[in-house]
C-alpha positions, -999 to +999 in steps of 0.1 A: -511+586+176-534+581+145-563+597+164-544+630+166-538+629+128-576+623+123-585+651+147-561+675+129-575+666+095-610+671+107-602+705+121-584+716+089-610+703+065-638+716+087-623+751+088-620+751+049-656+740+045-668+767+070-647+794+051-662+782+018-698+784+029-696+814+053-698+840+025-729+823+009-750+824+041-776+851+048-768+877+074-796+865+097-781+829+096-746+843+104-760+862+134-778+830+147-746+809+143-725+835+161-751+840+189-753+802+194-715+799+197-714+826+223-744+810+241-725+777+243-695+795+256-716+813+282-733+781+293-699+763+296-685+791+316-715+790+340-712+753+344-674+756+350-679+783+377-707+763+394-685+732+395-656+751+410-678+767+437-694+733+448 
């Protein structure tokens, strides 16, 4: 039970920190962060599909 409280606090505090610093970042840095997030999603999707096929 306490681990769920800790996970919830980390998510909330992390989102506030990201919202605070997002406006201060350069446009190129924002684009790199967004591209890396979509890259991780794509890699995860490919791994998931390959595990389902095999």
